[in-house]
C-alpha positions as CSV (number, residue, x, y, z in Angstrom):
1,M,95.7,-25.0,-15.1
2,T,91.8,-25.0,-15.0
3,K,89.9,-27.2,-11.9
4,E,87.2,-28.1,-14.4
5,I,87.7,-30.2,-17.5
6,N,84.4,-30.0,-20.1
7,L,84.0,-32.4,-21.9
8,L,81.1,-32.1,-23.8
9,P,81.0,-30.1,-27.1
10,Q,79.2,-27.0,-26.8
11,K,76.8,-28.7,-29.1
12,N,75.5,-31.3,-26.1
13,R,75.5,-28.2,-23.5
14,Q,72.7,-26.5,-25.2
15,N,70.7,-29.3,-26.3
16,G,71.1,-31.0,-22.3
17,N,69.4,-27.1,-21.5
18,K,66.7,-27.6,-23.8
19,N,66.0,-31.5,-22.3
20,K,66.2,-29.9,-18.9
21,G,62.8,-27.1,-20.1
22,L,61.4,-30.2,-21.8
23,I,61.3,-31.8,-18.8
24,W,59.6,-29.3,-16.9
25,F,57.2,-28.8,-19.1
26,K,56.1,-32.0,-19.0
27,W,55.7,-32.1,-15.6
28,I,53.6,-28.5,-15.8
29,S,51.3,-30.0,-18.1
30,L,50.7,-33.2,-16.7
31,G,49.9,-31.2,-13.1
32,S,47.9,-29.3,-15.1
33,L,45.6,-32.0,-16.3
34,V,45.1,-33.5,-13.1
35,L,44.7,-30.3,-11.6
36,V,41.7,-30.3,-14.4
37,V,40.4,-33.8,-13.7
38,V,40.5,-33.4,-10.4
39,L,38.5,-30.2,-9.8
40,S,36.3,-31.3,-12.9
41,M,35.7,-34.9,-10.6
42,A,34.5,-32.5,-7.7
43,V,32.5,-30.1,-9.5
44,F,31.0,-33.0,-10.6
45,L,30.2,-34.5,-7.4
46,I,28.7,-31.0,-6.0
47,N,25.9,-31.1,-8.7
48,Y,25.0,-34.4,-8.0
49,F,24.7,-34.5,-4.5
50,S,24.0,-30.6,-3.9
51,P,19.9,-30.4,-2.8
52,V,19.5,-27.8,-5.6
53,T,18.0,-29.7,-8.4
54,V,15.7,-31.5,-5.5
55,L,14.8,-27.2,-4.5
56,E,14.6,-26.8,-7.9
57,K,11.7,-29.5,-8.7
58,Q,10.0,-28.4,-5.3
59,E,9.9,-24.8,-6.8
60,A,8.6,-25.8,-10.1
61,S,5.6,-27.8,-7.8
62,L,4.8,-25.5,-5.9
63,V,4.8,-22.8,-8.8
64,T,2.3,-24.0,-10.7
65,Q,0.3,-24.8,-7.4
66,F,0.1,-21.2,-6.5
67,A,-0.5,-20.1,-9.8
68,S,-4.5,-20.5,-9.7
69,L,-4.7,-19.3,-6.0
70,N,-2.6,-16.0,-7.6
71,N,-5.4,-14.5,-8.8
72,K,-7.5,-15.0,-5.6
73,T,-4.9,-13.8,-3.6
74,A,-4.2,-10.6,-5.6
75,K,-7.9,-10.0,-4.9
76,Y,-8.0,-10.7,-1.6
77,L,-5.0,-8.2,-1.0
78,Y,-6.5,-5.5,-3.4
79,L,-10.0,-5.7,-0.8
80,K,-7.8,-5.4,2.6
81,D,-6.2,-2.5,1.4
82,R,-9.4,-1.1,0.3
83,L,-10.9,-1.9,3.5
84,R,-8.1,-0.5,5.0
85,K,-8.0,2.9,3.0
86,I,-11.7,3.4,4.4
87,K,-11.8,2.5,8.1
88,T,-8.9,5.6,8.0
89,I,-11.3,7.7,5.9
90,F,-14.6,6.5,8.4
91,D,-12.0,7.0,11.7
92,S,-11.1,10.2,10.3
93,R,-14.5,11.5,9.6
94,K,-16.2,13.4,12.0
95,S,-20.0,11.6,12.7
96,L,-23.2,14.0,11.6
97,A,-25.3,11.4,13.3
98,K,-25.9,13.0,16.5
99,E,-26.3,16.4,15.2
100,G,-28.7,15.5,12.7
101,N,-31.0,13.8,15.3
102,Y,-31.2,17.1,17.2
103,I,-32.0,18.7,14.2
104,L,-34.7,16.8,13.7
105,T,-36.1,16.8,17.4
106,A,-36.2,20.3,17.1
107,V,-38.9,20.4,13.9
108,P,-42.0,21.1,15.5
109,N,-45.3,19.7,14.0
110,G,-46.7,21.9,11.2
111,V,-42.9,22.2,10.0
112,S,-41.2,20.3,7.2
113,L,-38.1,20.2,6.2
114,G,-37.5,20.9,2.8
115,S,-33.5,20.1,2.8
116,L,-30.4,19.7,4.6
117,S,-27.0,20.4,3.1
118,I,-23.9,19.1,4.9
119,S,-20.6,20.8,4.3
120,K,-17.5,20.2,6.6
121,N,-18.2,23.1,9.3
122,S,-21.7,23.6,8.6
123,I,-25.0,22.2,8.1
124,D,-27.7,24.4,6.0
125,V,-30.9,23.3,6.5
126,S,-34.2,24.9,4.7
127,A,-37.5,24.6,5.9
128,T,-41.6,25.6,5.3
129,A,-45.0,26.2,7.3
130,D,-48.2,27.2,7.3
131,S,-47.6,30.0,10.4
132,L,-44.7,32.2,11.1
133,T,-44.9,31.3,14.9
134,M,-44.0,27.5,13.9
135,L,-40.8,28.8,12.0
136,D,-39.9,30.8,15.4
137,T,-40.5,27.7,17.7
138,F,-38.1,26.0,15.8
139,M,-35.5,28.5,15.3
140,A,-35.9,28.9,19.2
141,N,-35.1,25.2,19.5
142,L,-32.0,25.3,17.5
143,V,-30.9,28.0,19.8
144,K,-31.7,25.8,22.6
145,L,-29.6,23.2,21.1
146,A,-26.7,26.2,20.3
147,D,-26.9,27.0,24.3
148,K,-26.2,23.3,24.7
149,K,-23.1,23.4,22.6
150,V,-24.7,21.4,20.1
151,F,-24.0,24.3,17.3
152,S,-21.7,26.9,17.4
153,K,-24.0,29.5,15.7
154,V,-26.9,29.5,14.2
155,T,-27.2,32.0,11.3
156,L,-30.7,32.7,9.8
157,V,-29.9,33.1,5.9
158,D,-33.2,33.5,4.3
159,L,-37.4,33.5,5.6
160,G,-39.8,34.5,2.9
161,V,-43.7,33.8,2.1
162,D,-44.7,32.3,-1.0
163,P,-48.2,34.4,-1.4
164,V,-50.5,31.5,-3.7
165,S,-50.0,28.8,-0.9
166,G,-49.4,31.2,2.1
167,H,-46.6,29.6,3.2
168,Y,-43.6,30.2,4.9
169,S,-40.3,29.5,4.2
170,L,-36.9,29.9,6.4
171,S,-33.0,28.8,5.2
172,L,-30.6,28.8,8.5
173,K,-27.3,27.9,8.9
174,L,-25.9,26.2,11.3
175,V,-21.7,25.9,12.6
176,L,-21.1,22.5,13.9
177,L,-18.1,22.7,16.9
């Protein structure tokens, strides 16, 4: 004999299994609904009490305040950048004021400088005078400066005379140290 007696017909047994599935489905759907409600409330409260909206309002007001200053700031920064680059050029550039003063002090009375051309490593000088002795004095003064280590070399490039006016002309190349 069997120890278990099934008093329910086979049809009711299947309905019982279906009822259990529906009960589980009801609990799962109710739990999901509660979870969605709780999460929605949490998001609402976080958004309501968060300082993000306040910060966005402050940002908008600061942007409008700085909009007028933006153009001035851009001009200021551009000018500052240009001045910094000019300073680096001036710092890397060799000062030729001293050499120019030496040349001017070497010019005796009666000699006039026609041109003074400065390149990276040399200075080209042209001078005119009424006599060759004045040009000789000028050249001697420049050679003395080369001996004092102001210039490394003095080279005579051209020596000429204008027969109409009687003026003598001289072109020199002074090599810088």
